[in-house]
C-alpha positions in Angstrom: -23.2 14.5 -4.4 -20.6 12.2 -2.8 -18.6 15.2 -1.7 -21.5 16.6 0.3 -21.9 13.3 2.0 -18.3 13.3 3.1 -18.6 17.0 4.2 -21.5 16.2 6.4 -19.7 13.1 7.8 -16.6 15.2 8.6 -18.6 17.9 10.4 -20.7 15.4 12.3 -17.7 13.4 13.4 -15.8 16.5 14.5 -18.8 17.7 16.6 -19.1 14.2 18.1 -15.4 14.3 19.0 -15.9 17.6 20.8 -18.7 16.3 23.0 -17.2 12.9 23.9 -16.3 12.3 27.5 -14.0 9.4 26.7 -10.7 10.7 25.2 -10.0 7.5 23.2 -13.4 7.8 21.4 -12.7 11.5 20.7 -9.3 10.5 19.1 -11.0 7.9 16.9 -13.6 10.4 15.8 -10.9 12.9 15.0 -9.3 10.4 12.8 -12.6 9.7 11.1 -13.0 13.4 10.4 -9.5 13.6 9.0 -10.2 10.6 6.7 -13.4 12.2 5.5 -11.5 15.4 4.6 -8.9 13.3 2.7 -11.7 11.7 0.7 -13.1 15.2 -0.1 -9.6 16.2 -1.4 -9.5 13.1 -3.5 -12.9 13.9 -5.0 -11.7 17.5 -5.7 -8.8 16.0 -7.7 -6.0 16.9 -5.3 -4.4 13.5 -4.7 -1.2 14.9 -3.2 -3.1 16.8 -0.6 -5.4 13.8 0.0 -2.5 11.5 0.6 -0.8 13.9 3.0 -4.1 14.4 4.8 -4.7 10.7 5.0 -1.2 9.8 6.3 -0.7 12.6 8.8 -4.2 13.7 10.0 -6.1 10.4 9.7 -3.3 7.9 10.7 -0.3 9.3 12.5 -1.8 12.1 14.6 -4.6 9.9 16.1 -2.1 7.2 16.8 0.2 9.6 18.7 -2.6 11.1 20.6 -4.0 7.7 21.5 -0.6 6.6 22.8 -0.4 9.7 24.9 -3.8 9.2 26.3 -3.1 5.6 27.1 0.2 6.4 28.9 -1.3 9.1 31.1 -2.9 8.2 34.3 -5.8 9.9 36.0 -5.5 10.9 39.6 -8.7 10.8 41.7 -8.8 13.8 44.0 
């Protein structure tokens, strides 16, 4: 039952990340989606995959993308 909840949470946060206009909010929602998938792997008794998912997809990747978004500037045409 808990696995289904995390699956729904992962899909909803991924869809919300796609429709966001603010890039920083999209990055945060992508990290939430990755963390939800990490919890799903933990529930499925795959702790090595869950740890890799949590470290790379839920922590490092959003941090790098957020730094990239923060360093870029928008030019008004």
